Every structure is written in C-alpha cells, then in structure tokens.
NULONU-6824 format. One record per atom (N, C-alpha, C): x, y, z; residue number from 1; atom name. Coordinates in nm, 2 decimals. Layout:
BEGIN
> X; Y; Z; NUM; CA
...
This chain:
BEGIN
> 0.25; 2.32; -2.28; 1; N
> 0.14; 2.29; -2.19; 1; CA
> 0.04; 2.40; -2.21; 1; C
> -0.08; 2.35; -2.22; 2; N
> -0.19; 2.45; -2.24; 2; CA
> -0.22; 2.53; -2.11; 2; C
> -0.28; 2.65; -2.13; 3; N
> -0.31; 2.73; -2.01; 3; CA
> -0.39; 2.65; -1.91; 3; C
> -0.49; 2.57; -1.95; 4; N
> -0.58; 2.50; -1.86; 4; CA
> -0.50; 2.39; -1.79; 4; C
> -0.41; 2.32; -1.86; 5; N
> -0.33; 2.22; -1.79; 5; CA
> -0.23; 2.28; -1.69; 5; C
> -0.18; 2.40; -1.72; 6; N
> -0.09; 2.47; -1.63; 6; CA
> -0.17; 2.51; -1.50; 6; C
> -0.29; 2.56; -1.52; 7; N
> -0.37; 2.60; -1.41; 7; CA
> -0.40; 2.48; -1.32; 7; C
> -0.44; 2.37; -1.38; 8; N
> -0.47; 2.25; -1.30; 8; CA
> -0.35; 2.20; -1.23; 8; C
> -0.23; 2.20; -1.29; 9; N
> -0.11; 2.16; -1.22; 9; CA
> -0.08; 2.25; -1.10; 9; C
> -0.09; 2.38; -1.12; 10; N
> -0.07; 2.48; -1.01; 10; CA
> -0.17; 2.46; -0.90; 10; C
> -0.29; 2.43; -0.93; 11; N
> -0.40; 2.41; -0.83; 11; CA
> -0.36; 2.29; -0.75; 11; C
> -0.32; 2.18; -0.82; 12; N
> -0.28; 2.06; -0.74; 12; CA
> -0.16; 2.08; -0.66; 12; C
> -0.06; 2.16; -0.70; 13; N
> 0.06; 2.18; -0.62; 13; CA
> 0.03; 2.26; -0.49; 13; C
> -0.07; 2.34; -0.49; 14; N
> -0.10; 2.42; -0.38; 14; CA
> -0.15; 2.33; -0.26; 14; C
> -0.21; 2.22; -0.29; 15; N
> -0.26; 2.13; -0.18; 15; CA
> -0.17; 2.01; -0.16; 15; C
> -0.06; 2.00; -0.23; 16; N
> 0.03; 1.88; -0.22; 16; CA
> 0.08; 1.86; -0.08; 16; C
> 0.13; 1.96; -0.01; 17; N
> 0.19; 1.94; 0.12; 17; CA
> 0.08; 1.88; 0.22; 17; C
> -0.04; 1.93; 0.21; 18; N
> -0.15; 1.89; 0.30; 18; CA
> -0.18; 1.74; 0.27; 18; C
> -0.19; 1.71; 0.14; 19; N
> -0.22; 1.57; 0.10; 19; CA
> -0.11; 1.48; 0.14; 19; C
> 0.01; 1.51; 0.12; 20; N
> 0.12; 1.43; 0.16; 20; CA
> 0.12; 1.40; 0.31; 20; C
> 0.10; 1.51; 0.39; 21; N
> 0.10; 1.49; 0.54; 21; CA
> -0.01; 1.39; 0.58; 21; C
> -0.13; 1.41; 0.52; 22; N
> -0.24; 1.32; 0.55; 22; CA
> -0.21; 1.17; 0.51; 22; C
> -0.15; 1.16; 0.40; 23; N
> -0.11; 1.02; 0.35; 23; CA
> -0.01; 0.96; 0.44; 23; C
> 0.09; 1.04; 0.49; 24; N
> 0.19; 0.98; 0.57; 24; CA
> 0.14; 0.94; 0.71; 24; C
> 0.04; 1.02; 0.76; 25; N
> -0.02; 0.98; 0.89; 25; CA
> -0.10; 0.86; 0.87; 25; C
> -0.17; 0.85; 0.76; 26; N
> -0.25; 0.73; 0.73; 26; CA
> -0.16; 0.60; 0.71; 26; C
> -0.05; 0.62; 0.64; 27; N
> 0.04; 0.50; 0.63; 27; CA
> 0.10; 0.46; 0.76; 27; C
> 0.12; 0.55; 0.85; 28; N
> 0.17; 0.51; 0.98; 28; CA
> 0.07; 0.42; 1.06; 28; C
> -0.06; 0.47; 1.05; 29; N
> -0.16; 0.39; 1.11; 29; CA
> -0.19; 0.25; 1.05; 29; C
> -0.18; 0.25; 0.92; 30; N
> -0.19; 0.12; 0.84; 30; CA
> -0.08; 0.03; 0.88; 30; C
> 0.04; 0.08; 0.89; 31; N
> 0.16; -0.01; 0.93; 31; CA
> 0.14; -0.06; 1.07; 31; C
> 0.09; 0.02; 1.16; 32; N
> 0.07; -0.02; 1.30; 32; CA
> -0.04; -0.14; 1.30; 32; C
> -0.14; -0.12; 1.22; 33; N
> -0.24; -0.23; 1.21; 33; CA
> -0.18; -0.35; 1.15; 33; C
> -0.11; -0.34; 1.04; 34; N
> -0.05; -0.46; 0.98; 34; CA
> 0.05; -0.53; 1.07; 34; C
> 0.13; -0.46; 1.15; 35; N
> 0.22; -0.52; 1.23; 35; CA
> 0.16; -0.60; 1.34; 35; C
> 0.04; -0.58; 1.38; 36; N
> -0.03; -0.65; 1.48; 36; CA
> -0.11; -0.77; 1.43; 36; C
> -0.12; -0.79; 1.30; 37; N
> -0.20; -0.90; 1.24; 37; CA
> -0.10; -1.02; 1.21; 37; C
> -0.14; -1.13; 1.27; 38; N
> -0.05; -1.25; 1.25; 38; CA
> -0.05; -1.31; 1.11; 38; C
> -0.15; -1.26; 1.03; 39; N
> -0.15; -1.31; 0.89; 39; CA
> -0.06; -1.23; 0.80; 39; C
> 0.00; -1.13; 0.85; 40; N
> 0.10; -1.05; 0.78; 40; CA
> 0.24; -1.10; 0.81; 40; C
> 0.31; -1.15; 0.72; 41; N
> 0.45; -1.20; 0.74; 41; CA
> 0.56; -1.10; 0.75; 41; C
> 0.55; -0.99; 0.67; 42; N
> 0.65; -0.89; 0.66; 42; CA
> 0.59; -0.76; 0.60; 42; C
> 0.65; -0.65; 0.64; 43; N
> 0.61; -0.52; 0.59; 43; CA
> 0.73; -0.45; 0.53; 43; C
> 0.72; -0.39; 0.42; 44; N
> 0.83; -0.32; 0.35; 44; CA
> 0.79; -0.17; 0.35; 44; C
> 0.86; -0.09; 0.43; 45; N
> 0.84; 0.06; 0.43; 45; CA
> 0.95; 0.12; 0.51; 45; C
> 1.00; 0.24; 0.47; 46; N
> 1.10; 0.30; 0.55; 46; CA
> 1.08; 0.32; 0.70; 46; C
> 0.95; 0.33; 0.74; 47; N
> 0.92; 0.34; 0.88; 47; CA
> 0.95; 0.21; 0.96; 47; C
> 0.95; 0.10; 0.88; 48; N
> 0.97; -0.03; 0.95; 48; CA
> 1.12; -0.08; 0.94; 48; C
> 1.18; -0.05; 0.83; 49; N
> 1.31; -0.11; 0.80; 49; CA
> 1.43; -0.01; 0.80; 49; C
> 1.41; 0.10; 0.86; 50; N
> 1.52; 0.20; 0.86; 50; CA
> 1.54; 0.24; 1.00; 50; C
> 1.67; 0.24; 1.04; 51; N
> 1.70; 0.29; 1.18; 51; CA
> 1.65; 0.43; 1.20; 51; C
> 1.59; 0.46; 1.31; 52; N
> 1.53; 0.59; 1.33; 52; CA
> 1.63; 0.71; 1.31; 52; C
> 1.76; 0.69; 1.36; 53; N
> 1.85; 0.80; 1.34; 53; CA
> 1.88; 0.83; 1.19; 53; C
> 1.89; 0.72; 1.11; 54; N
> 1.91; 0.74; 0.97; 54; CA
> 1.79; 0.79; 0.90; 54; C
> 1.67; 0.74; 0.94; 55; N
> 1.55; 0.79; 0.88; 55; CA
> 1.53; 0.94; 0.91; 55; C
> 1.56; 0.98; 1.03; 56; N
> 1.54; 1.12; 1.07; 56; CA
> 1.64; 1.21; 1.00; 56; C
> 1.76; 1.16; 0.97; 57; N
> 1.87; 1.23; 0.91; 57; CA
> 1.85; 1.25; 0.76; 57; C
> 1.80; 1.14; 0.69; 58; N
> 1.80; 1.14; 0.55; 58; CA
> 1.66; 1.16; 0.48; 58; C
> 1.56; 1.13; 0.55; 59; N
> 1.42; 1.14; 0.50; 59; CA
> 1.34; 1.25; 0.55; 59; C
> 1.28; 1.33; 0.46; 60; N
> 1.19; 1.44; 0.50; 60; CA
> 1.05; 1.39; 0.51; 60; C
> 1.02; 1.28; 0.45; 61; N
> 0.89; 1.22; 0.44; 61; CA
> 0.90; 1.07; 0.41; 61; C
> 0.79; 1.00; 0.43; 62; N
> 0.80; 0.86; 0.41; 62; CA
> 0.72; 0.80; 0.29; 62; C
> 0.63; 0.88; 0.24; 63; N
> 0.55; 0.83; 0.13; 63; CA
> 0.44; 0.74; 0.18; 63; C
> 0.35; 0.71; 0.09; 64; N
> 0.24; 0.62; 0.13; 64; CA
> 0.24; 0.50; 0.04; 64; C
> 0.35; 0.46; -0.02; 65; N
> 0.36; 0.33; -0.09; 65; CA
> 0.43; 0.24; 0.00; 65; C
> 0.37; 0.12; 0.02; 66; N
> 0.43; 0.02; 0.11; 66; CA
> 0.41; -0.12; 0.05; 66; C
> 0.48; -0.22; 0.10; 67; N
> 0.46; -0.35; 0.06; 67; CA
> 0.44; -0.44; 0.18; 67; C
> 0.37; -0.55; 0.17; 68; N
> 0.36; -0.65; 0.28; 68; CA
> 0.34; -0.78; 0.22; 68; C
> 0.36; -0.88; 0.30; 69; N
> 0.35; -1.02; 0.25; 69; CA
> 0.25; -1.09; 0.33; 69; C
> 0.15; -1.15; 0.26; 70; N
> 0.05; -1.24; 0.33; 70; CA
> 0.11; -1.37; 0.37; 70; C
> 0.09; -1.41; 0.49; 71; N
> 0.15; -1.53; 0.54; 71; CA
> 0.09; -1.65; 0.48; 71; C
> 0.17; -1.75; 0.44; 72; N
> 0.13; -1.87; 0.38; 72; CA
> 0.03; -1.85; 0.27; 72; C
> 0.05; -1.76; 0.18; 73; N
> -0.04; -1.72; 0.08; 73; CA
> -0.04; -1.83; -0.03; 73; C
> -0.16; -1.86; -0.08; 74; N
> -0.19; -1.95; -0.19; 74; CA
> -0.26; -1.86; -0.30; 74; C
> -0.27; -1.91; -0.42; 75; N
> -0.34; -1.84; -0.52; 75; CA
> -0.49; -1.81; -0.47; 75; C
> -0.55; -1.90; -0.40; 76; N
> -0.69; -1.88; -0.36; 76; CA
> -0.69; -1.77; -0.25; 76; C
> -0.60; -1.77; -0.16; 77; N
> -0.59; -1.66; -0.06; 77; CA
> -0.57; -1.53; -0.12; 77; C
> -0.48; -1.52; -0.22; 78; N
> -0.45; -1.39; -0.28; 78; CA
> -0.58; -1.34; -0.36; 78; C
> -0.64; -1.43; -0.43; 79; N
> -0.76; -1.39; -0.51; 79; CA
> -0.87; -1.35; -0.42; 79; C
> -0.89; -1.42; -0.31; 80; N
> -1.00; -1.38; -0.22; 80; CA
> -0.97; -1.25; -0.15; 80; C
> -0.85; -1.23; -0.11; 81; N
> -0.81; -1.11; -0.04; 81; CA
> -0.83; -0.99; -0.14; 81; C
> -0.79; -1.00; -0.26; 82; N
> -0.80; -0.89; -0.36; 82; CA
> -0.95; -0.86; -0.39; 82; C
> -1.02; -0.97; -0.41; 83; N
> -1.17; -0.96; -0.45; 83; CA
> -1.25; -0.91; -0.33; 83; C
> -1.20; -0.92; -0.21; 84; N
> -1.28; -0.88; -0.09; 84; CA
> -1.26; -0.73; -0.06; 84; C
> -1.16; -0.67; -0.12; 85; N
> -1.14; -0.53; -0.09; 85; CA
> -1.24; -0.44; -0.16; 85; C
> -1.30; -0.35; -0.08; 86; N
> -1.41; -0.26; -0.13; 86; CA
> -1.36; -0.12; -0.16; 86; C
> -1.25; -0.08; -0.09; 87; N
> -1.21; 0.06; -0.09; 87; CA
> -1.07; 0.08; -0.16; 87; C
> -1.01; -0.03; -0.21; 88; N
> -0.89; -0.03; -0.28; 88; CA
> -0.92; -0.07; -0.43; 88; C
> -0.85; -0.01; -0.52; 89; N
> -0.86; -0.04; -0.66; 89; CA
> -0.73; -0.11; -0.70; 89; C
> -0.74; -0.20; -0.80; 90; N
> -0.62; -0.27; -0.85; 90; CA
> -0.53; -0.16; -0.91; 90; C
> -0.41; -0.16; -0.88; 91; N
> -0.32; -0.05; -0.92; 91; CA
> -0.28; -0.06; -1.06; 91; C
> -0.28; 0.05; -1.13; 92; N
> -0.23; 0.07; -1.27; 92; CA
> -0.14; 0.19; -1.28; 92; C
> -0.16; 0.29; -1.18; 93; N
> -0.09; 0.41; -1.19; 93; CA
> -0.08; 0.46; -1.04; 93; C
> 0.04; 0.46; -0.98; 94; N
> 0.05; 0.51; -0.85; 94; CA
> 0.04; 0.66; -0.85; 94; C
> 0.01; 0.72; -0.73; 95; N
> 0.02; 0.86; -0.71; 95; CA
> -0.11; 0.94; -0.72; 95; C
> -0.22; 0.88; -0.74; 96; N
> -0.34; 0.95; -0.75; 96; CA
> -0.40; 0.98; -0.60; 96; C
> -0.52; 1.00; -0.59; 97; N
> -0.58; 1.03; -0.46; 97; CA
> -0.65; 0.90; -0.40; 97; C
> -0.67; 0.80; -0.49; 98; N
> -0.74; 0.68; -0.44; 98; CA
> -0.64; 0.57; -0.39; 98; C
> -0.68; 0.49; -0.30; 99; N
> -0.60; 0.38; -0.25; 99; CA
> -0.60; 0.27; -0.35; 99; C
> -0.48; 0.21; -0.36; 100; N
> -0.45; 0.11; -0.47; 100; CA
> -0.38; -0.01; -0.41; 100; C
> -0.40; -0.13; -0.47; 101; N
> -0.33; -0.25; -0.43; 101; CA
> -0.29; -0.32; -0.55; 101; C
> -0.18; -0.39; -0.55; 102; N
> -0.13; -0.47; -0.66; 102; CA
> -0.06; -0.59; -0.61; 102; C
> -0.11; -0.71; -0.63; 103; N
> -0.04; -0.83; -0.59; 103; CA
> 0.07; -0.86; -0.70; 103; C
> 0.18; -0.91; -0.65; 104; N
> 0.29; -0.94; -0.74; 104; CA
> 0.26; -1.07; -0.82; 104; C
> 0.18; -1.16; -0.76; 105; N
> 0.14; -1.29; -0.82; 105; CA
> 0.03; -1.26; -0.92; 105; C
> 0.05; -1.30; -1.04; 106; N
> -0.04; -1.28; -1.15; 106; CA
> -0.11; -1.41; -1.19; 106; C
> -0.09; -1.52; -1.12; 107; N
> -0.16; -1.64; -1.16; 107; CA
> -0.07; -1.74; -1.24; 107; C
> 0.03; -1.69; -1.30; 108; N
> 0.12; -1.78; -1.38; 108; CA
> 0.27; -1.74; -1.37; 108; C
> 0.31; -1.66; -1.27; 109; N
> 0.44; -1.61; -1.26; 109; CA
> 0.52; -1.66; -1.14; 109; C
> 0.48; -1.77; -1.08; 110; N
> 0.54; -1.81; -0.96; 110; CA
> 0.69; -1.84; -0.97; 110; C
> 0.73; -1.90; -1.08; 111; N
> 0.87; -1.93; -1.10; 111; CA
> 0.95; -1.80; -1.11; 111; C
> 0.90; -1.70; -1.18; 112; N
> 0.96; -1.57; -1.20; 112; CA
> 0.98; -1.50; -1.06; 112; C
> 0.88; -1.51; -0.98; 113; N
> 0.88; -1.45; -0.85; 113; CA
> 0.99; -1.52; -0.76; 113; C
> 1.01; -1.65; -0.77; 114; N
> 1.11; -1.72; -0.70; 114; CA
> 1.25; -1.67; -0.74; 114; C
> 1.27; -1.65; -0.87; 115; N
> 1.39; -1.61; -0.93; 115; CA
> 1.43; -1.47; -0.88; 115; C
> 1.33; -1.38; -0.86; 116; N
> 1.35; -1.25; -0.82; 116; CA
> 1.35; -1.23; -0.67; 116; C
> 1.33; -1.34; -0.59; 117; N
> 1.33; -1.34; -0.45; 117; CA
> 1.21; -1.28; -0.39; 117; C
> 1.10; -1.28; -0.46; 118; N
> 0.97; -1.23; -0.41; 118; CA
> 0.88; -1.34; -0.36; 118; C
> 0.81; -1.32; -0.25; 119; N
> 0.71; -1.42; -0.20; 119; CA
> 0.58; -1.40; -0.28; 119; C
> 0.52; -1.51; -0.31; 120; N
> 0.39; -1.51; -0.39; 120; CA
> 0.29; -1.42; -0.32; 120; C
> 0.29; -1.41; -0.19; 121; N
> 0.19; -1.33; -0.12; 121; CA
> 0.23; -1.18; -0.10; 121; C
> 0.33; -1.14; -0.17; 122; N
> 0.37; -1.00; -0.16; 122; CA
> 0.27; -0.91; -0.23; 122; C
> 0.23; -0.80; -0.16; 123; N
> 0.13; -0.70; -0.21; 123; CA
> 0.20; -0.57; -0.20; 123; C
> 0.17; -0.49; -0.31; 124; N
> 0.21; -0.35; -0.31; 124; CA
> 0.08; -0.27; -0.28; 124; C
> 0.10; -0.17; -0.20; 125; N
> -0.02; -0.09; -0.16; 125; CA
> 0.01; 0.06; -0.16; 125; C
> -0.08; 0.14; -0.21; 126; N
> -0.07; 0.28; -0.20; 126; CA
> -0.18; 0.34; -0.12; 126; C
> -0.15; 0.41; -0.02; 127; N
> -0.26; 0.47; 0.07; 127; CA
> -0.30; 0.60; 0.01; 127; C
> -0.42; 0.62; -0.02; 128; N
> -0.47; 0.75; -0.08; 128; CA
> -0.52; 0.84; 0.03; 128; C
> -0.62; 0.92; -0.01; 129; N
> -0.68; 1.02; 0.08; 129; CA
> -0.80; 0.98; 0.15; 129; C
> -0.84; 0.86; 0.14; 130; N
> -0.96; 0.81; 0.21; 130; CA
> -0.93; 0.81; 0.36; 130; C
> -1.04; 0.80; 0.44; 131; N
> -1.03; 0.79; 0.58; 131; CA
> -0.96; 0.66; 0.62; 131; C
> -0.85; 0.67; 0.69; 132; N
> -0.76; 0.56; 0.72; 132; CA
> -0.84; 0.45; 0.79; 132; C
> -0.93; 0.48; 0.88; 133; N
> -1.01; 0.38; 0.95; 133; CA
> -1.09; 0.29; 0.86; 133; C
> -1.14; 0.36; 0.76; 134; N
> -1.22; 0.28; 0.65; 134; CA
> -1.13; 0.19; 0.58; 134; C
> -1.01; 0.23; 0.55; 135; N
> -0.91; 0.14; 0.48; 135; CA
> -0.86; 0.03; 0.57; 135; C
> -0.84; 0.06; 0.69; 136; N
> -0.80; -0.05; 0.79; 136; CA
> -0.91; -0.15; 0.80; 136; C
> -1.04; -0.11; 0.81; 137; N
> -1.15; -0.20; 0.82; 137; CA
> -1.16; -0.29; 0.69; 137; C
> -1.13; -0.22; 0.58; 138; N
> -1.14; -0.29; 0.45; 138; CA
> -1.03; -0.40; 0.45; 138; C
> -0.91; -0.37; 0.49; 139; N
> -0.80; -0.47; 0.49; 139; CA
> -0.84; -0.58; 0.59; 139; C
> -0.89; -0.55; 0.71; 140; N
> -0.93; -0.64; 0.81; 140; CA
> -1.03; -0.74; 0.75; 140; C
> -1.13; -0.69; 0.69; 141; N
> -1.24; -0.77; 0.63; 141; CA
> -1.18; -0.86; 0.52; 141; C
> -1.09; -0.81; 0.43; 142; N
> -1.03; -0.89; 0.32; 142; CA
> -0.95; -1.00; 0.38; 142; C
> -0.87; -0.97; 0.49; 143; N
> -0.79; -1.08; 0.55; 143; CA
> -0.88; -1.18; 0.62; 143; C
> -0.99; -1.14; 0.68; 144; N
> -1.09; -1.23; 0.74; 144; CA
> -1.15; -1.33; 0.63; 144; C
> -1.18; -1.27; 0.52; 145; N
> -1.24; -1.35; 0.41; 145; CA
> -1.14; -1.44; 0.35; 145; C
> -1.01; -1.40; 0.33; 146; N
> -0.91; -1.48; 0.27; 146; CA
> -0.86; -1.59; 0.36; 146; C
> -0.87; -1.57; 0.49; 147; N
> -0.81; -1.67; 0.58; 147; CA
> -0.92; -1.75; 0.66; 147; C
> -1.04; -1.76; 0.60; 148; N
> -1.15; -1.84; 0.67; 148; CA
> -1.11; -1.98; 0.69; 148; C
C-alpha cells in the first residue's frame, strides 16, 4: 500500500464510528417510516426480524443495509419507483457514503426470482450519510409516483 493510500485509510477509520452511528440512527427512522406505509409488504433488517433479547446479546450494531418488498409490484411500478428516486443511486458497490438502491428484478429474471423465493418487488437499500428526512421524503415521493 502506498503511503498516500495508507493515510487515506487511516483518515477514514478515524471517523468510522461516528458515520456508523449516524447511519444506524437513519436506518431506524427509515424502517419506522416503511413500517407505516401500506405499499410496503415486508421489511428485512435485524431491527425488524430479530427478537430484542437476541439482538441485544449478539449484535453490537445493525448496519444500514436493508431490504423491503413493494406490495403488488409490477415491472411498471418497479421502474417508476426507481426512476422517481432523486437521492438514491442504483447500487453497484455497497459501503460508501451515498444512499443506494438495487431492485432484484432486472426485467427478465422473474422465473429465477421465483426459484430463489424472492418477490419481484424486493428492493435492497443502503442508507448513506445524507439527512434521513430527505431520504424518507424521496422514498415517499417515489412510492407516490409508482402507485398513482
């Protein structure tokens, strides 16, 4: 590793705990929002599907990667939802500072999804460092556009 790359890695590690704490708080708020929306069929995250006593015993943090399923999703709903997002980028590499989203449906893999037990409307989302209220408004708007 070059000296510059080592310095950049150390610089990033110094702020890692602060960034992770911010992202965990943001994902909690996002989950609360998603749980209240009737257009969301299911949410996948340790905060939702883990018994509190087990979560507290075994997990030190929850991470900001989550999954959720759009209710009654069709290809048109999925496309409109993704295209309407302004503050999420299509995911290619998790773990950066920006918020990302990745639909499991790619337009031609519906049979494969059925074989894997995944719903066509399943979305994977990474909550970055942006202001969580901005992200929630963005999801709200995309849902409103998709379910007109």
